[in-house]
Residue frames as a rotation matrix with the C-alpha (Angstrom) as fourth column:
GLU 1
0.106 0.993 0.056 20.93
0.945 -0.119 0.305 -92.50
0.310 0.021 -0.951 -11.04
ALA 2
-0.902 -0.423 -0.082 21.60
0.431 -0.882 -0.190 -88.94
0.008 -0.207 0.978 -11.27
ALA 3
-0.029 0.869 -0.494 18.86
0.605 -0.379 -0.701 -86.53
-0.796 -0.319 -0.514 -10.24
GLN 4
0.206 0.166 0.964 17.46
0.938 -0.315 -0.146 -84.72
0.280 0.934 -0.220 -13.11
GLN 5
-0.647 -0.520 -0.557 19.02
0.586 -0.807 0.074 -81.29
-0.488 -0.279 0.827 -13.24
PRO 6
0.432 0.829 -0.355 16.74
0.370 -0.522 -0.768 -78.34
-0.822 0.201 -0.532 -14.24
ASP 7
0.179 -0.342 0.923 17.07
0.978 -0.041 -0.205 -77.19
0.108 0.939 0.327 -17.72
LEU 8
-0.223 -0.392 -0.893 18.94
0.621 -0.763 0.180 -73.92
-0.751 -0.514 0.413 -17.26
SER 9
-0.951 -0.101 0.291 18.39
0.304 -0.459 0.835 -72.81
0.049 0.883 0.467 -20.79
ALA 10
-0.204 0.967 0.151 14.71
0.657 0.021 0.754 -72.95
0.726 0.253 -0.639 -20.40
MET 11
0.325 0.250 -0.912 14.81
0.895 -0.392 0.212 -71.20
-0.305 -0.885 -0.351 -16.99
MET 12
-0.597 -0.635 -0.490 16.98
0.448 -0.771 0.453 -68.41
-0.665 0.050 0.745 -18.55
ALA 13
-0.847 0.354 0.397 14.65
0.330 -0.234 0.914 -68.13
0.417 0.905 0.081 -21.47
GLU 14
0.229 0.933 -0.276 11.59
0.828 -0.038 0.560 -67.88
0.512 -0.357 -0.781 -19.12
ILE 15
0.126 -0.162 -0.979 13.34
0.757 -0.622 0.200 -65.20
-0.641 -0.766 0.045 -16.93
ARG 16
-0.904 -0.422 -0.066 14.44
0.262 -0.669 0.695 -63.23
-0.338 0.611 0.716 -20.05
GLU 17
-0.496 0.769 0.404 10.84
0.577 -0.056 0.815 -63.40
0.649 0.637 -0.416 -21.39
ARG 18
0.375 0.565 -0.735 9.45
0.927 -0.248 0.282 -62.16
-0.023 -0.787 -0.617 -17.94
TYR 19
-0.183 -0.531 -0.827 12.06
0.563 -0.746 0.354 -59.31
-0.806 -0.401 0.436 -17.86
GLU 20
-0.969 -0.068 0.236 11.39
0.238 -0.499 0.834 -58.18
0.061 0.864 0.500 -21.42
GLY 21
-0.046 0.989 0.140 7.65
0.733 -0.061 0.677 -58.06
0.678 0.134 -0.722 -20.64
VAL 22
0.448 0.172 -0.878 8.19
0.809 -0.496 0.316 -56.07
-0.381 -0.851 -0.361 -17.51
ALA 23
-0.621 -0.696 -0.361 10.69
0.395 -0.675 0.623 -53.70
-0.677 0.244 0.694 -19.46
ALA 24
-0.774 0.375 0.510 8.14
0.461 -0.218 0.860 -53.33
0.434 0.901 -0.004 -22.29
LYS 25
0.312 0.930 -0.194 5.33
0.847 -0.180 0.499 -52.53
0.429 -0.321 -0.844 -19.86
ASN 26
0.137 -0.357 -0.924 7.59
0.756 -0.565 0.331 -50.02
-0.640 -0.744 0.192 -18.10
ARG 27
-0.876 -0.475 0.085 8.54
0.376 -0.562 0.737 -48.44
-0.303 0.678 0.670 -21.37
LYS 28
-0.430 0.804 0.411 4.85
0.650 -0.040 0.759 -48.22
0.627 0.593 -0.505 -22.31
ASP 29
0.442 0.565 -0.697 3.91
0.897 -0.271 0.348 -46.72
0.008 -0.779 -0.627 -18.98
LEU 30
-0.203 -0.675 -0.709 6.68
0.582 -0.665 0.467 -44.25
-0.787 -0.318 0.528 -19.28
ASP 31
-0.911 -0.065 0.406 5.78
0.400 -0.375 0.836 -43.27
0.098 0.925 0.368 -22.76
ASN 32
0.047 0.992 0.119 2.17
0.767 -0.112 0.631 -42.78
0.639 0.061 -0.766 -21.71
TRP 33
0.401 -0.021 -0.916 3.26
0.791 -0.497 0.357 -40.61
-0.462 -0.868 -0.182 -18.75
PHE 34
-0.634 -0.751 -0.184 5.50
0.479 -0.569 0.669 -38.65
-0.607 0.336 0.720 -21.01
GLN 35
-0.627 0.464 0.626 2.74
0.610 -0.208 0.765 -38.04
0.485 0.861 -0.153 -23.51
ALA 36
0.446 0.819 -0.361 0.30
0.840 -0.244 0.485 -36.98
0.309 -0.520 -0.797 -20.80
LYS 37
0.172 -0.377 -0.910 2.92
0.610 -0.684 0.399 -34.46
-0.773 -0.624 0.113 -19.31
SER 38
-0.835 -0.492 0.247 3.81
0.494 -0.472 0.730 -33.17
-0.243 0.731 0.637 -22.77
GLU 39
-0.271 0.788 0.553 0.18
0.615 -0.300 0.729 -32.43
0.740 0.538 -0.403 -23.54
GLU 40
0.587 0.436 -0.682 -0.40
0.805 -0.401 0.437 -30.86
-0.083 -0.806 -0.587 -20.14
LEU 41
-0.204 -0.764 -0.612 2.70
0.589 -0.595 0.547 -28.67
-0.782 -0.249 0.572 -20.69
GLN 42
-0.785 0.079 0.615 1.60
0.561 -0.330 0.759 -27.71
0.262 0.941 0.215 -24.28
LYS 43
0.361 0.925 0.121 -1.84
0.736 -0.362 0.572 -26.57
0.573 -0.117 -0.811 -22.79
GLU 44
0.477 -0.157 -0.865 -0.06
0.717 -0.500 0.486 -24.60
-0.509 -0.852 -0.126 -20.07
THR 45
-0.584 -0.808 -0.085 2.22
0.558 -0.475 0.681 -23.02
-0.590 0.350 0.727 -22.56
ALA 46
-0.480 0.529 0.699 -0.67
0.666 -0.298 0.683 -22.12
0.570 0.794 -0.209 -24.88
VAL 47
0.637 0.711 -0.296 -2.59
0.726 -0.425 0.540 -20.50
0.258 -0.559 -0.788 -21.87
SER 48
0.220 -0.557 -0.801 0.52
0.609 -0.563 0.559 -18.67
-0.762 -0.611 0.215 -20.75
THR 49
-0.798 -0.474 0.373 1.33
0.585 -0.457 0.670 -17.37
-0.147 0.752 0.642 -24.23
GLU 50
-0.026 0.814 0.581 -2.30
0.669 -0.418 0.615 -16.05
0.743 0.404 -0.533 -24.61
THR 51
0.728 0.349 -0.590 -2.21
0.679 -0.484 0.552 -14.50
-0.093 -0.802 -0.589 -21.25
LEU 52
-0.216 -0.878 -0.428 1.21
0.646 -0.457 0.611 -12.82
-0.732 -0.145 0.666 -22.09
GLN 53
-0.740 0.019 0.672 -0.14
0.603 -0.424 0.676 -11.50
0.298 0.905 0.303 -25.43
THR 54
0.390 0.916 0.096 -3.25
0.724 -0.369 0.582 -10.16
0.569 -0.157 -0.807 -23.66
SER 55
0.513 -0.249 -0.821 -1.08
0.681 -0.464 0.566 -8.51
-0.522 -0.850 -0.069 -20.98
ARG 56
-0.587 -0.805 0.083 1.22
0.678 -0.433 0.594 -7.01
-0.442 0.405 0.800 -23.61
SER 57
-0.352 0.627 0.695 -1.87
0.713 -0.301 0.633 -5.69
0.606 0.719 -0.341 -25.36
GLU 58
0.657 0.637 -0.404 -3.21
0.718 -0.364 0.594 -4.22
0.231 -0.680 -0.696 -22.25
ILE 59
0.106 -0.758 -0.643 0.05
0.705 -0.399 0.586 -2.65
-0.701 -0.516 0.492 -21.43
SER 60
-0.719 -0.350 0.600 0.13
0.695 -0.359 0.624 -1.08
-0.003 0.866 0.501 -24.86
ASP 61
0.055 0.934 0.353 -3.33
0.641 -0.304 0.704 0.28
0.765 0.187 -0.616 -24.43
VAL 62
0.703 0.130 -0.700 -2.53
0.670 -0.453 0.589 1.77
-0.240 -0.882 -0.405 -21.01
LYS 63
-0.427 -0.867 -0.256 0.69
0.640 -0.490 0.591 3.38
-0.638 0.088 0.765 -22.39
ARG 64
-0.616 0.184 0.766 -1.32
0.637 -0.454 0.623 4.92
0.462 0.872 0.162 -25.32
THR 65
0.496 0.868 -0.026 -4.02
0.665 -0.360 0.654 6.12
0.559 -0.341 -0.756 -22.91
LEU 66
0.366 -0.508 -0.780 -1.27
0.723 -0.372 0.582 7.60
-0.586 -0.777 0.232 -20.61
GLN 67
-0.724 -0.660 0.200 0.26
0.638 -0.532 0.557 9.43
-0.261 0.531 0.806 -23.55
ASN 68
-0.223 0.713 0.665 -3.07
0.595 -0.441 0.672 10.82
0.772 0.546 -0.326 -24.69
LEU 69
0.682 0.530 -0.505 -3.72
0.710 -0.312 0.632 11.94
0.177 -0.789 -0.588 -21.12
GLU 70
-0.096 -0.822 -0.561 -0.27
0.735 -0.439 0.517 13.57
-0.672 -0.362 0.646 -20.76
ILE 71
-0.725 -0.135 0.676 -0.96
0.640 -0.496 0.587 15.42
0.256 0.857 0.446 -24.15
GLU 72
0.248 0.934 0.256 -4.38
0.619 -0.356 0.700 16.50
0.745 -0.015 -0.667 -22.83
LEU 73
0.514 -0.082 -0.854 -2.84
0.828 -0.215 0.518 17.67
-0.226 -0.973 -0.043 -19.57
GLN 74
-0.504 -0.838 -0.211 -0.38
0.700 -0.539 0.468 19.77
-0.505 0.088 0.858 -21.36
SER 75
-0.524 0.494 0.693 -3.04
0.521 -0.458 0.720 21.28
0.673 0.739 -0.018 -23.52
GLN 76
0.582 0.771 -0.259 -5.13
0.656 -0.257 0.710 22.07
0.480 -0.583 -0.655 -20.39
LEU 77
0.155 -0.583 -0.798 -2.04
0.789 -0.413 0.455 23.67
-0.594 -0.700 0.396 -18.65
SER 78
-0.799 -0.472 0.372 -1.41
0.600 -0.593 0.537 25.74
-0.032 0.652 0.757 -21.74
MET 79
-0.034 0.894 0.446 -5.10
0.530 -0.362 0.766 26.85
0.847 0.262 -0.462 -21.73
LYS 80
0.614 0.185 -0.767 -4.84
0.788 -0.180 0.588 27.69
-0.029 -0.966 -0.257 -18.03
VAL 81
-0.359 -0.871 -0.334 -1.69
0.788 -0.475 0.393 29.79
-0.501 -0.122 0.857 -18.65
SER 82
-0.749 0.164 0.642 -3.46
0.473 -0.547 0.691 31.65
0.465 0.821 0.331 -21.51
LEU 83
0.331 0.944 0.001 -6.60
0.592 -0.208 0.778 32.23
0.735 -0.257 -0.628 -19.35
ASP 84
0.356 -0.237 -0.904 -4.62
0.873 -0.261 0.412 33.40
-0.334 -0.936 0.114 -16.52
ALA 85
-0.763 -0.637 0.115 -2.78
0.610 -0.649 0.455 35.83
-0.215 0.417 0.883 -18.82
THR 86
-0.493 0.595 0.635 -6.13
0.355 -0.529 0.771 37.10
0.795 0.605 0.049 -20.14
LEU 87
0.540 0.664 -0.517 -7.57
0.749 -0.099 0.656 37.43
0.385 -0.741 -0.551 -16.74
ALA 88
-0.018 -0.688 -0.725 -4.55
0.842 -0.402 0.361 39.40
-0.540 -0.604 0.586 -15.57
GLU 89
-0.857 -0.185 0.482 -4.88
0.474 -0.650 0.594 41.61
0.204 0.737 0.645 -18.62
THR 90
0.005 0.962 0.274 -8.55
0.476 -0.243 0.845 42.08
0.879 0.126 -0.459 -18.02
GLN 91
0.512 0.139 -0.847 -7.95
0.857 -0.153 0.493 42.90
-0.061 -0.978 -0.198 -14.34
SER 92
-0.463 -0.818 -0.341 -5.22
0.740 -0.568 0.359 45.41
-0.487 -0.086 0.869 -15.27
ARG 93
-0.752 0.278 0.598 -7.40
0.381 -0.557 0.738 47.07
0.538 0.783 0.313 -17.80
TYR 94
0.001 0.972 0.233 -10.70
0.261 -0.226 0.939 47.19
0.965 0.060 -0.254 -15.80
PHE 95
0.357 0.207 -0.911 -9.96
0.911 0.137 0.389 47.28
0.206 -0.969 -0.140 -12.12
PRO 96
-0.785 -0.489 -0.380 -8.12
0.584 -0.789 -0.191 50.63
-0.207 -0.372 0.905 -12.03
ALA 97
-0.718 0.572 0.397 -11.16
-0.151 -0.684 0.713 52.08
0.680 0.452 0.577 -13.78
ALA 98
0.277 0.795 -0.539 -13.43
0.434 0.397 0.809 50.26
0.857 -0.458 -0.235 -11.32
GLY 99
-0.268 -0.394 -0.879 -11.33
0.963 -0.148 -0.227 51.70
-0.041 -0.907 0.419 -8.41
ARG 100
-0.973 -0.089 0.212 -12.11
0.123 -0.980 0.156 55.14
0.194 0.178 0.965 -9.71
LEU 101
-0.216 0.976 0.013 -15.84
-0.181 -0.053 0.982 54.35
0.959 0.210 0.188 -9.81
ILE 102
0.190 0.258 -0.947 -15.72
0.859 0.424 0.287 52.89
0.476 -0.868 -0.141 -6.18
SER 103
-0.644 -0.439 -0.626 -14.04
0.742 -0.559 -0.371 55.96
-0.187 -0.703 0.686 -4.86
ALA 104
-0.881 0.451 0.142 -16.77
-0.360 -0.834 0.418 58.02
0.307 0.317 0.897 -6.61
ASN 105
-0.655 0.624 0.426 -19.36
-0.245 0.357 -0.901 55.76
-0.714 -0.695 -0.081 -4.81
ARG 106
-0.114 0.624 -0.773 -20.93
-0.991 -0.019 0.130 54.54
0.067 0.781 0.621 -8.11
ILE 107
0.212 0.084 -0.974 -20.09
-0.277 0.961 0.023 50.72
0.937 0.265 0.227 -7.51
PRO 108
0.871 0.076 0.485 -20.21
-0.491 0.159 0.857 48.93
-0.012 -0.984 0.176 -4.07
ALA 109
-0.066 -0.993 0.101 -16.75
-0.997 0.068 0.026 47.72
-0.033 -0.099 -0.995 -2.98
ALA 110
-0.053 0.055 0.997 -18.04
-0.322 0.944 -0.069 44.12
-0.945 -0.325 -0.032 -2.54
ALA 111
0.905 0.420 0.064 -18.84
-0.063 0.280 -0.958 43.97
-0.420 0.863 0.280 -6.30
MET 112
0.634 -0.722 -0.278 -15.13
-0.675 -0.340 -0.655 44.61
0.378 0.603 -0.702 -7.00
ALA 113
0.313 -0.564 0.764 -13.77
-0.640 0.469 0.609 41.86
-0.702 -0.680 -0.214 -4.82
GLY 114
-0.569 -0.696 -0.437 -11.57
-0.816 0.412 0.406 39.29
-0.102 0.588 -0.803 -6.45
PRO 115
-0.099 0.508 -0.855 -12.97
-0.621 0.640 0.453 36.01
0.778 0.576 0.252 -7.94
GLU 116
-0.701 -0.146 -0.698 -12.33
0.302 0.826 -0.477 34.09
0.646 -0.545 -0.535 -4.69
LEU 117
-0.878 0.467 -0.099 -14.98
0.022 -0.167 -0.986 36.11
-0.477 -0.868 0.136 -2.96
TRP 118
-0.591 0.651 -0.476 -17.49
-0.783 -0.320 0.533 35.91
0.195 0.688 0.699 -5.85
ASP 119
-0.704 0.221 -0.675 -18.67
0.006 0.952 0.306 32.44
0.710 0.212 -0.671 -4.77
């Protein structure tokens, strides 16, 4: 009367079946996690790419504006030099004559003061 021994083959088959079920569930869970993370990263990449393109466009606009302002500044500086030369020429031409008139008491001296006193 030997005691009945458990069927090892059936037990191994049952353990294998449970293991394969757990492994399949883990693979499915991992695949779902991977898909979710991939979608999240794709969205972040799209947003970052759009932000980068917008920033590059803004930088180009600012560079273009800076270049235009530098050109305008040079133009204004050239105009100032030209106007300063015209003023110097006008002063050299007319102030000596005005000095003679002042000394002859025909024009008050305050009228001949430089532009800084005209305000």
